[in-house]
N, C-alpha and C positions, 0 to 999 in steps of 0.2 A: 854216361861212359856208351860205346858205340857197342853194337853185337862183333864186330869183327875190325879191327886193326891192323893195317899191313906194314911188315918191315919195312926199317928206312929202305932206301935203294942203294946206300953206301954198306950195308948187311943185309942183304938179301940173298946170302947162302942157306937151302934149305935147313931148318932143324928140327923138320918129323920125319917118323917113321916114314921110308920112303913107300910102303906098302898101304894098304887100307887107312886112311884117316881114323884120326882118333875123334869119336864127339859124345858129348856129354849126353846122356838120355835122363837122367836124372839126380839132384843135388838133395840129400836129405838133411835135414839141421838133426836128426836124433832126438828130436823135441824132447821125450818122456822120459828119455834114457839122462839127459842134458840138464832137464829143469830137476831130476831128483840126486844127479850129485850136485847141482848149484845150491841148490837148495832156496831154489826162483819160483815155486809151484805157486806162490801166494801174489803173487802181481798177476794184475785180470789186464793183459794185453795178447796180440795176437800177435806181438814179436818174442824173439827167444832170450831170456836176460841168463847171462852167464857172469861170473866173475873174475876177476883178474886172478892169476896162479894154480887155477884148475884145469886140468886137461876140459876139451871142448871133443866131443866124438860128431864126427861129420862123416855119411855115406853117400859115395860116390859112385853111380849105375852108371858103364859105358860102352856104347856100342859094341864091345869086343875085350877079350882081358888085354890089361896091360903089359909091355913088354921091356924091358930094358933099353930101347929105343926111344920110348916114348919119351916126353917131356910135356911136364903142365905145370901150371903153379895154382896154388890156392891164394886168393888175393882178401883180405879186411883191407877195407877201404872206410875212410871216414873223413868227411869233408865234402865239399864240391869242386869240380873242377878243376884249375890247378891252384886251390889251399887244400885239398884232399893231401894226408896223410894213407901210404898205404903199406901195411905188412905183407911180404907175400914171401909164400914157404912155395922152394924150386924141388918139384918133383922128379927124379930121373927116371919112371919105372918106378918101384916101391923105397925108393934110397931119395929122402928128406933132407933139405938144408935151407936157412933162411934165420931171422931175427929171434924166432922164435921157438921152441921146442917141439920135435912133430916124429911121426912115424905113419905108417901104413903096413895095412897087412891084406890079404886076401879073405873074403867071406863069403860065402853062397853065389858068387858071380859078382860079387862087387866090390870096392875098395875101400874098408875101412880104416879112415881116418884119425891120427889122437893128436890134437896142437893145443898147447898148451900155452896163453896170451902172456906176455912178460909178468911180473908182476907190478911195474912202473908203464904197463901200457894204456895208452892214451881213454879217460874214460867218455863215451857218448855211442851214436848209433853207427853202427857199422852196416856196411854191404859183404853181403860175402860174395866174393867171384870166382869160378874158376876159370882160367885161360888157358887152351889147350895150342899148343905150338904146330901150326900148320906148316906147310910147304912157304909162305909166301906173308904169314901173318898168325895173329893171336885171335882164337876167338872165344867170346866170352858170353855167361851163363851163371845165374845164382842168385838166390835170395838173399837174406837179411838177420842180423840177430845185433842184439843190444848187450854189451858190456857194462854190470855195473862191479861192485870192489867192495875186498872188506877188507881193504887198510892193514891197518894194524889191530887184528883183531884178538884180545886175548880170551881163554876159555873163562866162559860168564858173564860176558858180555853180548849175547845174543839177545839178551833184552833190549839191547838199544840199538840192534839194527835190526829184528824181528817181529818186535812188539808194537801194532798197527793203533793202539789208543793207549793214552793215561791221564794223569792229572797234571796241572799248574799249579803251584801253592803262590795265591796272592793275601793283600789285603795287609795288616799290620801287626806288629812283634807282638805275640800271643795273643793276637786275632784271627790268627791266621786261619785260610780253610783253604779245600780243593778246588780248584773249575775243574770238571772234564772237559779232555779234548784227545779229538778224533784225529790223529796223524794220518791214518791212511795210505801209507805211501804204495800201498800195495793196489789199491781203487784203479777203475779203469780211468785213464788221460792223464794219471799222477804224472807216472813216467814219460811220457811227453811233453809234458809242462817242464819236466824240470830240465830236459834236452833243453826245450827251447828258449828256457831261464838261459842256459849255456851258450847258446849258440848268440840270444839277443848280448848277453856281455862283450861278446867279442874277445874273449878270451881265445888266444892262437891256441890251434889243435894241438899245434906242440906240447902246449903249456899243460893241456887236459889228463896227462898222467901223472900228473904232482899234485898229490891232495893240499899241501900246503896251499896252490895258488886257487884249488879250486876252491876252499871254504872261505878264503878271503874274497874271491869273487863272489862268492855267493852272500857273505855279509852285506854285501854292498848292495845288490842285485834284490836283495828281499825288500830294503828300502826302496822308494821311487826318488829319492829325494837330488840325485845327480843323473840317474840314467832311466828315468822312466820305468823303472824295476817294481816289484810285483805290489808293495804296500803303502799307503800314503799316513801319513801318522796325523792323530790329530787328540789333542788335550785341551781342547774348549769344551764349551757345553751346545754346542751346535753342529748336528750330524744331520743336517736336512739334506744335506750332498749324496750322502751313501748310508751307510748302514755305521749304528754305535759299536765300539770295538765292544760290546759287552754280547751285540746279537752273536758273533759270530763261535761256535762249538767245537769248529777244526777247521782244517786246512786245504779238504778237497774242493768245495767250494770257490774257494778264493784260490785255487793253482789253476782250475777249469775253465774260469772266469776269465784269467791274466791269459789263458794260453787262446783262447778264443778271441778276445778282443783285440789283446796288445795292451788294452790300458790299465795304468794302477787302479788298484782295488782299493775303495773308501770304507773303513778308516780301518785305522790301528792304533796300539797301545802296547806296552814291551810284550806283556804276554802274548800278545799277537803274533808280532815277532817270530817271537822265539820259536812258538808253536811250526809255524811255520819255515822257518826256517830248520826247524828238528825233521820235516819230512823230507824237505830235501837235501837231510844228509841222509838221513835211514834208508831215501828210496836210492841212492845213489850206492848202500853199502854201509856208510862210513858211520861207526857206533858213535851216538850221539844221545846227548839228554839236557832238559831243561833243564837248571839253576834259578834258583831266586834268593835273593840278597836282601833280607829287611836291614832296611836302615842303610839306607846304600847311599853314598857319597855322588856326587857330579861335581868333580875338580876342573873347573874352568881352561884354567890359568896353567896347570901342569906344577904347581907345588908343590903337590904332594899334603897338602893341609888344606882343609874345606873351610873358607874366610867366610861367616855371619856377620852383616855389620847393621850398627841401629844409628835411631837418629842419637842425638843429645838428651831429647826426653824419654829415650829409653822404648823406642821405636822402631817394629824394623825398617830396614832402608831398602828395599825394595829396587831402589836407583842403582844404587852403589854397591850392590851384592849379586855377584856374577857366580857364585858356588850355591849348590842346593843341595838337600837333602829328600830322598825320597825312601816315601814309607816302607817302599821293596822294590828291586828292578829284578826284570827276569831276563837273562841272557842263555847262550848254551855252551857246552863242553861237549870236544869231539874228539877222539880217540884216535894219534896220529904219533908215528914215528919220526919224530925230526931230523930231518938231515943236514939243516944249515945249522943248528945248535945241537952243542952239547949232549952227545947222545940221554944223558942222564937227566935231561929234560924232556923225554920224550915223556908222552902219558896222556894224560887231559890237557885240554889245549879252551880256553875262551875261545872265543868267537861272541860280537853281538851285530847284530842289524836293526837295534832300535836307532835311529840317528842323534847322535849326541855332539858328537867331536870330529873333526874329519880328519884323515888317516893317508895323509902322503895324495891330498887332494881330493879323496872322497870320503864320503860317511860311511863308513864302515871300523869294524873294529876285533881285532885280534887276526890272527891263533897267536895265542899268547899262553907259555903254559905255566899251571897249577902251580907245578912246585916249584919254578924260581919265581912266582908272584909270593910263594908263602917266607922264603928266605931273601927277599929283597932283591934279588939281581933280575931290576927291572931294564938292562939293560939290553935285553935279548930284543929279536923283532918277535911279535907285532906289538904295540900299544899298553906295553907294561904300566909304565909309570901311569897311566891313566886307570887302566883296572888296578893296580895296586890301591889307589887312592879309593878307588869304590868299597874297598873291604877294612882297609885298617888306616885311611887320616887321621889326623889329630882334627877337632872341631875347635875353631877359633873365634870370641866372641869378641867383637871390636863395638866400641863407640867413635860417631863419629863428629867431629862440632865443624864448627858454621865456615870455619877456614878450609874442612879436610881432611885437617890430622884426625888420624886414629888413635884410638887409646886400646887396649890390648885390656879385656873385662876377667875373661875367664877361657878358660882352655877343658874340653873336656877330653880324654884320650881315650874311651871306652866307648864311645856312644853309636861310632859307625859296624858294619859288618857285625852286629851281634847274634846274627847267625843265618847258614846259609845252607837250604836245603834243596835238595830233589827227591824226585819218585824212588820208595826203595823198586828194587827188580824183583823181591818178593811179592808184590800187590801195592793197593793205592793208598800207600799211606809214608811219611815224611822218611825220609832218612839225612840223619845228620851230617854235614861235609864242612861245617864249619874247621876245622881244625887240619883239614887239607888246604886250607888256603890262610892261616896263622896261626899263630902259637896261641896260649893262653896272655890275655892282659899279665904284664909284669914280668915274660920271661925273655931275654935278650934273643932278639932273632936276626940279629947280626953282627959282625964285629963291628967296632971303630975304626978298625982299616979300610971295610967294606963300605960303611959308611961316609967318608972320606973320598971314597974315590965314585961314589954313587950321587953323591951331592945330594941326602937325603938326611942333613942332618935331624933331629926331632929334639927343638930346645925342651928347657927345662924353664917351666914358669910358678912362681910364689905368689900363689893369689888365693881369694879363699875359696872355701870347698861346700855347694850347697848340693844337698840328694831330695828327687820329687819321689814320695811312694803314695801309689793309686790306694783308694781305700775303698774306691766302690768300684764293683764288677766291669772289667772292659767288655765292653760288646754291646752296653746297654743303652742304645742308638734312642734320643728323646728325652733321658731319665737327667738328673741333674748328677756332675763329676764332683767328685769330694777326694781330697790330696792333703796331702802332707810336705810340708817345704822346710827342709830341715838344713839351715847356716850355721856353718864352722866357722872360727876364726882359730888356724891352729899356730897363729905367731905368737910370736912374748909382747905384742903391744896393742892399745888398743883398734881395733879398724870401727871406722868412721864409714859409714855404705849407704847407698839408695836401692831400696829393694824396690823392682817392678815387677807386678805379675799378669803375665798375659796371653789370654788362652784363647784360643781360636780354630776354627776347622782348617784342613789344609786339602789338596787333593794329592793323590797319594807323589808326585813327581815334585811335591815342597811348596808348589806353589799356594798361596794363601786364599782362601775363602773370604770369610769374613769373623767378625770377633765376637768374643762369646763371655768374655770375664776379662777386667782388668784392675786390678791394685795399683797403688803408687804414695810409699812411706820411707823414711829413713830410719834407719837401723845403728844403734852403736853397740858395739860388741867387746867386750872386756876381751881380754887375752886367753888365749886356750879357753875359751865358751862357745856354748853356741846356743840357736834359738829356733825353736818351733812355729811355724806357722801354718795355719790349718784354712785349707781352700776351697770353697763348696760353690758351683753355680748354681744359677736360678733355674729350676723347673722349666723344660721347654725351649729351654736357648740352644740346645744341641739337639739340629734336624739330619734328618739324614737326604743327603744328593749323592746322587752318583757320580763312582768316581773319586771321591772326598772319605 
């Protein structure tokens, strides 16, 4: 930006007071006052951080008192060169006009301005420029500020913007544990890193005032899959080219490293992606939290069912099974007012930066309304079908014969999404939010008409029923596993079946590790009868491996 910009020749009429020219001597951003009013004192940065929709106070000192004949502008500039966006407040004396609400008053020889950024103002790094109209051009001067955003912040949600540390729940159902995480959204360099991520995403300046577009961009940029974003995923056992996901305990080092090098940081798994995305959201003033879904389905083909395929001798058929079940999966929720869908579906929205499936050509997910997911309205943007399946899909067990024909063996309607939790706003303990995503099993959760309209029929299957009860305490790594298998024939006729008991260790993503125990036998069950079978693994078969 030049210090002086001449008027066009076609518009050379003097616009300034013909007397002594007005000269800016000082632009005071009134940091102490604005930081207190905007609750941004926790950011460790030299730049003033403000929030949209709240007034900013600026103190201008000129070489003389401002008169009604004086014309000057206060410009809020974001972006560079021809791609910049300018919000200009024009002052004719003390009278203001422009896209943002503003006023001016004289105070001890200076001019105190009050400017309120629009609630939909672009989020990013601004320069504050004062442009004084002289006889033949504009004279520029000014510092900079950094707007943040509360978006749609309701009472009681301060935890989800202001708390810079917390815990993320990982593990397996009934053996979960909290993993501490330092979000550090106010730490030095984090705000700058978040702005760098937005710049690198090439999200148009004009779209940075739309929270839906910002969070959708962030869900793509936190992973490196398409756009050299922040984190490289790794679910193998080889982390020699970086750091194990278990190494990270917070977002600050990751974001600082990415900002300083521009190179994706290695390595991450779902809780790391969720932790860093949470930092990005809170740093920009968007209320957000990390969610853990225990027994989370990965529906690869979008049919709202989890299809697990076995060979004819009941071995897991990894080659033909595309869907999977994760012991747990972490994602984020962000609190937004959705203007692109019915207002009733505003509130908590799911976003997920773990690269699982593409959405509109990129590895990203959401935002999708939690309320819409609960009632099965998966037609709204974005990615509602995929998220619905993560928490509410049926699990179908098939056998595949040598010719590729599938035979359905069992359907489990209760396995997926048994428990969804987040950190309580009152401390580092669990808040169970399962019923925010789904109704209790067996309750009608949408009408037959909506089933037909959305193509989401859940078939009724008539098969034998079985249940596994764990008799030994869970979480005892390395000790024998004792379980009880109860098989029930609810039909009125004899059931001839083959029973395969297969125990193996898996990674939390559902990827198989190694076999622990196996039994195979035939069983005849009379009508309306049941059979109990005890399972006991050998001592030493269950060994701990990181990530399993």
